N, C-alpha and C positions, 0 to 999 in steps of 0.2 A: 767632450760630452759623451755620455753614455746613453744611447737611445735604445730602449727595449720595447718590443711589441708585447702587448698583453697576451696572456694565454687564450686559447679558444674559449674556455669557460668564461673568463673575464670579458672577452670580446662579446660573447652572447649576452652576458648580464648587462653590459653597457648598451647594447642595441635594444635590450628589453626595457631599460630605463629611458632611453631616448624616444623610442617610438615602438611600443609593443604591438601596435596594430600591424605594422609591416612584418615584424618577426613572426608573430603567430599566424598572420595571414599567409605568409609564405610556407610555413610548416604545414598548417592544416590543409591549405588548398593544394599543395604538392601531393600530399597523401590522398586527398579527396579526388584529385585528377586521375587516379588509378581507376576509380569507379565511374566518375562523371568527367569525361575529358575536357569539357568546355571550361571547367573550373581551373584548368591549367593556365588560362589567361590571367587569373588573379595571382597565381604563383609566379608567373613571369613578371608581372608588374611589381609585386611585393618583393620578389627576389632582386629585381633591378634597383629598387629603392634601398634595399639593405646594403648595396655596395657603397652608398654614401654614408651609412651609419657605422659601418664596421671597418676596422683597419685591415681585416682580411676580406678583400672584395670577392675572392673566389667562392666564398660560402653563398653570397647572394647570387652570383652567377650560376652556381650549382642548382639552386632552387629555380631560377629563371629557366635554365636549360631543361630541367626535368619537366616543368610545366609546359614549356613550348614543345618539347618532344612529344608529350602525350597529346597535345592538341593537333600537332602535325600528323601523327599516326592516325588519329581519329578522322581527320579530314581526308587523308589518303584512303582510309578504309571506306569512307562514304563515297568517294569518287569511284572506287573499284566495284562497289556493290551496286550502285545506281548507275 
């Protein structure tokens, strides 16, 4: 049996067909969390949900880690300022 994994582009297309809300939610909220860090929670959730939709789970974990990092830095900033 020859088992091949889809390319990254095909994997993203498949995730877009299965559940575009999680894919675009992760992408847009990860970028938006640079300006509004609380939006990183949406990136974390959507990125985690992407791990079930894609054969490459690291892409979802990347979005989740990016969003969670922005939220964590924001919380640490608020703690040190106040």
